[in-house]
C-alpha positions in Angstrom: 14.5 153.6 198.9 15.7 153.7 195.3 15.8 150.4 193.3 14.4 148.4 196.2 11.1 146.7 196.9 9.5 148.0 200.1 7.6 145.8 202.5 6.2 146.7 205.9 6.4 143.7 208.2 4.9 142.8 211.5 7.4 141.4 214.0 5.6 138.0 214.1 6.0 137.6 210.4 9.7 138.1 210.2 10.8 134.5 210.7 8.5 133.2 208.0 9.7 135.9 205.6 13.3 135.1 206.3 12.7 131.4 205.8 10.9 132.0 202.5 13.7 134.2 201.2 16.3 131.5 201.8 14.1 128.8 200.1 13.8 131.1 197.1 17.6 131.4 196.8 17.9 134.9 198.3 20.0 136.0 201.2 19.8 138.7 203.9 22.6 141.3 203.4 22.3 143.4 206.5 20.0 144.8 209.2 20.0 148.1 211.0 17.9 150.4 213.1 17.0 154.0 212.7 14.9 156.5 214.5 12.3 158.1 212.2 12.0 161.1 214.6 13.8 162.0 217.8 12.0 160.6 220.8 10.2 157.9 218.7 10.8 154.1 218.9 13.3 152.8 216.3 12.5 151.1 213.0 14.5 148.0 212.1 15.3 147.6 208.4 16.4 144.3 206.8 18.0 144.6 203.3 17.7 141.3 201.3 19.2 140.2 198.0 16.7 138.2 196.0 18.6 137.2 192.9 20.9 138.6 190.2 19.5 141.6 188.3 16.5 141.7 190.7 15.9 144.7 193.0 16.9 144.5 196.6 14.2 144.2 199.2 13.8 146.4 202.3 11.8 144.7 205.0 10.7 147.4 207.5 9.6 146.6 211.1 8.5 149.6 213.1 8.4 149.1 216.9 5.8 150.9 218.9 6.2 152.5 222.3 5.3 149.2 224.0 7.8 147.1 222.0 11.5 146.7 222.8 12.0 143.3 221.4 11.9 141.5 218.0 12.2 137.8 217.2 15.8 136.9 216.4 16.5 135.7 212.9 20.0 134.5 213.6 18.9 130.8 213.9 17.5 131.0 210.3 20.0 133.4 208.7 23.2 133.2 211.0 24.9 136.2 209.4 22.3 138.4 211.0 23.7 137.4 214.5 26.3 140.2 214.4 23.8 142.8 213.1 21.3 142.0 215.8 24.0 142.4 218.5 25.1 145.7 216.9 21.5 147.0 216.8 21.1 146.0 220.5 24.3 147.8 221.5 23.7 151.0 219.5 19.9 151.3 219.4 18.7 149.3 222.4 16.5 146.8 220.5 16.5 143.3 222.0 16.1 140.1 219.9 14.2 137.3 221.6 15.7 133.8 221.1 19.1 135.1 220.0 21.8 132.4 220.0 24.4 135.1 220.8 22.8 137.3 223.5 25.9 139.3 224.4 27.6 142.5 223.3 29.5 143.1 220.1 30.4 146.8 219.7 30.2 148.1 223.3 32.6 146.3 225.5 31.7 144.9 228.9 31.3 147.6 231.4 30.1 150.3 229.0 26.9 151.9 230.3 25.6 154.6 227.9 22.6 156.6 229.4 20.9 156.4 226.0 21.5 154.1 223.0 24.5 155.8 221.1 22.6 156.0 217.8 19.6 157.7 219.5 19.4 161.2 218.0 19.2 162.6 221.6 22.6 161.0 222.5 25.2 163.7 222.2 28.1 162.5 220.0 30.9 163.9 222.1 29.4 162.7 225.4 31.7 160.1 227.0 30.2 156.8 227.8 30.5 155.8 231.5 32.7 152.7 231.7 33.6 150.3 234.5 36.2 147.7 233.7 34.6 144.2 233.6 35.7 140.7 232.7 35.1 139.5 229.2 32.3 137.0 228.6 34.2 134.1 227.0 33.1 130.6 226.2 34.1 127.8 228.6 36.0 124.8 227.3 36.7 122.1 229.8 39.6 119.6 229.7 42.8 119.2 231.7 45.0 119.8 228.6 43.1 122.8 227.2 45.0 126.1 227.5 43.7 129.6 226.8 45.9 132.2 225.0 44.8 135.8 224.7 46.6 137.4 221.8 46.3 141.2 221.6 44.7 143.7 221.5 48.2 145.2 220.8 49.7 142.8 218.3 53.2 142.6 216.8 54.2 144.5 213.6 51.7 147.0 212.3 48.6 144.8 212.8 45.4 146.7 213.9 44.0 146.3 217.4 42.1 143.1 218.1 42.2 140.4 220.7 42.1 136.8 219.5 41.5 134.3 222.3 42.7 130.8 221.5 41.7 127.6 223.2 44.2 125.0 222.2 45.9 121.7 223.1 49.6 121.6 222.0 49.5 123.2 218.5 45.9 122.3 217.8 43.4 125.2 218.0 40.0 124.0 219.4 38.3 127.4 219.3 39.1 130.9 218.2 37.2 133.8 219.7 37.9 137.3 218.3 37.3 140.4 220.4 37.0 143.4 218.1 35.9 147.1 218.3 38.7 148.3 220.5 38.9 151.4 218.2 35.2 151.8 217.3 35.0 155.4 216.0 31.3 155.9 215.8 31.5 156.8 212.1 27.8 156.2 211.5 27.0 158.7 214.3 29.3 161.2 212.8 27.2 161.4 209.6 24.2 162.8 211.6 23.5 166.4 210.5 26.3 166.5 207.9 25.8 167.9 204.4 26.4 165.5 201.5 29.4 167.3 200.2 31.2 166.9 203.6 29.9 163.4 204.1 31.8 162.1 201.1 35.0 163.0 203.0 33.8 160.9 205.9 33.0 157.9 203.7 36.4 158.0 202.1 38.0 157.6 205.6 35.9 154.7 206.9 38.7 152.3 205.6 41.7 154.0 204.0 42.4 151.1 201.6 38.8 151.2 200.2 38.3 155.0 199.8 36.9 154.8 196.3 34.5 151.9 197.1 33.1 153.7 200.2 32.8 157.0 198.5 31.2 155.4 195.4 28.6 153.5 197.5 27.7 156.7 199.4 27.5 158.8 196.3 25.2 156.3 194.6 23.0 156.1 197.7 22.6 159.9 197.5 22.0 159.8 193.8 19.4 157.2 194.2 17.6 159.2 196.9 17.4 162.3 194.6 17.0 160.2 191.4 20.1 161.7 189.8 22.1 160.0 187.1 25.8 161.1 186.6 27.0 161.7 183.0 28.5 158.8 181.0 32.1 160.0 181.3 31.8 160.1 185.1 30.4 156.6 185.1 33.3 155.2 183.1 35.9 157.1 185.2 34.3 155.7 188.4 34.9 152.2 187.1 38.5 153.1 186.3 39.1 154.4 189.8 37.4 151.4 191.4 39.6 149.0 189.4 42.8 150.9 190.2 41.9 150.6 193.8 41.3 146.8 193.4 44.7 146.5 191.7 46.9 148.0 194.4 44.8 146.2 197.2 45.4 142.8 195.7 49.1 143.4 195.1 49.5 144.4 198.8 47.5 141.3 199.7 49.9 139.0 197.8 52.9 140.6 199.4 51.5 140.3 202.9 50.6 136.7 202.3 54.2 136.0 201.3 55.2 137.7 204.6 53.2 135.1 206.6 54.7 132.2 204.6 58.2 133.6 205.2 58.7 134.1 201.4 60.7 137.3 201.8 61.5 137.8 198.2 57.9 137.4 197.3 56.9 139.9 200.0 59.4 142.5 198.8 58.4 142.2 195.2 54.6 142.2 195.9 54.9 145.4 198.0 57.2 147.0 195.4 54.5 146.3 192.8 51.9 147.7 195.1 54.0 150.9 195.5 54.3 151.2 191.7 50.5 150.8 191.3 50.0 153.6 193.9 52.4 155.7 191.9 50.2 155.2 188.9 47.3 156.4 191.0 49.2 159.5 192.0 50.3 160.3 188.4 46.6 160.1 187.3 44.8 161.8 190.2 47.4 163.3 192.6 46.3 160.9 195.3 47.9 157.5 195.9 44.7 156.4 197.6 42.5 158.0 194.9 40.8 160.4 197.3 39.0 163.7 196.8 37.5 162.8 193.4 34.1 161.4 193.8 31.0 163.5 194.7 27.3 163.0 194.4 26.4 163.7 190.8 29.7 162.6 189.3 33.4 163.6 189.9 34.8 166.8 191.4 37.2 167.2 188.4 38.1 165.6 185.1 41.1 163.3 184.7 43.7 163.3 182.0 44.0 159.5 181.1 46.4 159.9 178.1 49.4 158.3 180.0 47.5 155.6 181.9 47.5 152.9 179.1 51.3 153.1 178.8 51.8 153.0 182.5 49.6 149.8 182.8 51.4 148.2 179.9 54.7 148.7 181.7 53.3 147.3 184.9 51.4 144.3 183.5 54.3 142.0 182.5 56.0 142.4 185.9 52.8 141.6 187.7 52.2 138.6 185.5 55.7 137.3 186.1 55.4 137.8 189.8 52.1 135.9 190.1 53.5 133.1 187.9 56.5 132.7 190.2 54.2 132.5 193.2 52.3 129.7 191.6 55.4 127.6 191.1 57.1 128.2 194.5 56.4 125.0 196.4 57.4 126.4 199.8 54.8 129.0 199.5 52.1 126.8 198.0 52.6 124.1 200.7 51.6 126.6 203.4 48.5 127.7 201.5 46.9 124.6 200.0 44.3 123.1 202.5 44.9 125.9 205.0 41.8 127.4 206.5 39.1 125.7 204.3 35.7 127.5 204.2 32.9 125.2 203.0 30.4 126.8 200.6 27.4 126.5 202.9 29.2 128.0 205.9 30.3 130.9 203.6 26.7 131.4 202.5 25.1 131.1 206.0 27.6 133.3 207.8 27.7 136.0 205.2 31.1 135.8 203.5 31.8 138.5 201.1 34.0 139.3 198.0 36.9 137.0 197.2 36.3 135.0 200.3 32.9 133.8 199.1 34.0 133.4 195.5 36.9 131.2 196.6 34.3 128.9 198.3 32.2 128.5 195.2 29.6 131.3 195.5 29.4 133.0 192.2 28.2 136.5 193.1 29.6 139.9 192.4 27.8 143.2 192.5 29.5 144.5 189.4 27.7 141.9 187.3 24.7 140.9 189.4 23.6 144.4 190.4 25.6 146.6 187.9 26.3 150.2 188.7 28.4 153.0 187.2 29.4 151.7 183.7 29.9 148.0 184.6 26.9 146.9 182.6 28.5 148.1 179.4 31.9 146.4 180.1 33.2 142.8 179.9 33.7 141.5 183.4 35.4 138.2 184.2 34.4 136.9 187.7 36.8 134.2 188.9 35.3 131.5 191.2 37.1 128.6 192.9 35.6 125.8 194.9 38.4 124.6 197.2 37.7 127.4 199.8 41.3 127.3 201.2 44.0 130.0 201.5 45.3 129.1 198.1 41.9 129.5 196.4 41.5 132.9 198.1 44.9 134.0 196.7 44.0 132.6 193.2 40.8 134.5 193.1 42.6 137.7 193.8 45.4 137.0 191.2 42.8 136.4 188.5 41.0 139.6 189.6 44.3 141.5 189.1 44.3 140.4 185.4 40.6 141.2 185.1 41.1 144.7 186.6 43.9 145.6 184.2 41.8 144.5 181.2 38.8 146.4 182.5 40.8 149.6 182.9 42.1 149.2 179.3 38.6 148.6 178.0 37.4 151.8 179.8 40.3 153.8 178.3 39.3 152.6 174.8 35.6 153.4 175.3 35.8 156.5 177.5 33.3 159.1 176.2 33.9 162.8 176.2 31.5 165.2 177.9 30.7 166.6 181.4 31.8 164.8 184.5 29.1 166.1 186.9 25.5 167.1 187.2 23.8 168.9 190.0 21.9 166.7 192.4 18.2 167.3 193.2 16.6 167.9 196.5 17.1 165.1 199.1 14.9 166.5 201.9 13.1 163.6 203.7 14.4 161.0 201.1 16.2 157.7 201.4 18.7 155.9 199.2 20.6 152.6 198.9 24.0 152.4 197.2 26.4 149.5 196.7 29.8 148.7 195.2 32.0 145.6 194.9 35.2 146.6 196.6 38.6 144.7 196.6 37.7 143.0 199.9 34.0 142.5 199.2 30.6 144.3 199.0 30.0 147.7 200.5 26.5 149.0 201.1 25.3 152.5 202.2 21.8 153.2 203.3 21.2 157.0 203.6 18.2 158.7 205.3 17.8 162.5 205.0 15.9 164.8 207.4 13.5 167.6 206.4 16.4 170.1 206.1 18.3 168.0 203.6 21.0 166.9 205.9 21.8 163.3 206.8 19.8 161.8 209.6 21.1 158.2 209.5 23.7 156.4 207.5 24.1 152.7 207.7 27.4 151.2 206.4 27.9 147.5 205.6 31.6 146.7 205.1 33.2 143.5 203.8 35.5 143.1 206.9 32.5 143.2 209.2 31.1 140.3 207.2 34.3 138.4 206.8 35.4 138.7 210.5 32.2 137.0 211.3 33.1 134.1 209.0 36.8 133.9 209.8 36.7 131.8 213.1 34.9 129.0 211.3 38.2 128.4 209.3 40.4 128.5 212.4 38.7 125.8 214.6 40.5 122.5 214.4 43.6 124.0 212.7 47.0 124.6 214.2 48.9 127.6 215.6 51.5 127.6 212.9 48.9 128.3 210.2 46.9 131.0 212.0 48.8 134.0 210.6 48.7 132.6 207.1 44.9 132.0 207.4 44.2 135.5 208.7 46.3 137.1 206.0 44.4 135.0 203.3 41.2 136.8 204.4 42.5 140.3 203.8 40.7 141.6 206.9 40.9 145.2 208.2 39.9 146.4 211.7 39.0 149.9 210.4 36.5 148.4 208.0 34.9 146.3 210.8 35.0 148.7 213.8 33.9 151.8 212.0 
């Protein structure tokens, strides 16, 4: 893979490597399985982040025909627990000693004849399913009650079932059941040409279209060692920050909804709408779709009006955020709600504003720069309280930072072409990443001998943060649950894929 250190690893060496990585200050980012050839055993790939400005590391573990099991690393690096369960469900690899030996993606009763990501599994073949009871934890006590909430939830919330164990208003345990609308998006990339694959990437999670398309394009460009022109790199930053801006404004409005601050909700969502109208005026798409392509951009943009549009929006956004920070009824519901300790955030794989609100100073734009970020001034806000208020504060500071970044791009935007032709990708691999509004997105792309995609692995921030979220719910109360969930900015589409 591009910009990665490669290491072939024997299964027995995996625990020591993982332990050494943590001792040196690194962290596993994701794990996935792929089939090098149809009919062959899968290879499991672990992507690790060593340190800022250092290359990522890809640890590869090839199973042979006699192996169906690897040692679990979830007791050393807990964030890998969900990845191991996902690999088991979709690729059939078992993990010995796993502390979570139960399904994640495939619900109880699903019995696929082959692992769904096996190239020989037909993508439109229905999976045989027999309704079965959920495997839920058992909590004993005469006053303990169980409340299943969902999967159809009130308002316009996406499908998920949250099972609460509680006494009175106190939540003892929260158990999320996700993947009710798993779309098999990674499977859909198989055999697709890169030009069409960008359209798939943009639709993984609608509110992060730019981030997903950018990560995918950079993975393809890394595979073929292609560098987009400078103007395209600057415009990519501009689009990514415009996406961050409307996401964070929506977040603040929705958070006000959960604290019953109706005026704050209305104003936040109005400002979100105005930010989307800026997007539409610039690109023709409120969600900034149809612009990115491997090698650069599909078309150039006229940015002559953008500076003035931002200047009109900025004072209202600043006044709105200042009013939120002096509204006691709102702050009282956020401060000390859903605290996430720094070590739990690190161990369980928190991403984006969630980890930065818990004191983890990491951001891909600065630590592993891409596009034109290395040439720009980036302010990365970090808080240490780890509660709902800190998570909101990080996003508010990022709104100011995004506006200033966009203005800096406009003053430094070079002239020139916006696209180069990509080179051959037959049999190649690439890794791409981007820091989205909700956290880090990674794409690992593998091409077959005909130049079409054989395997695409997607790491999304909501997959990571849904893993973390229950740790902030335990020992809290029912009245704060909706506020806490809103403070994480989670999406089901980004998790279920």
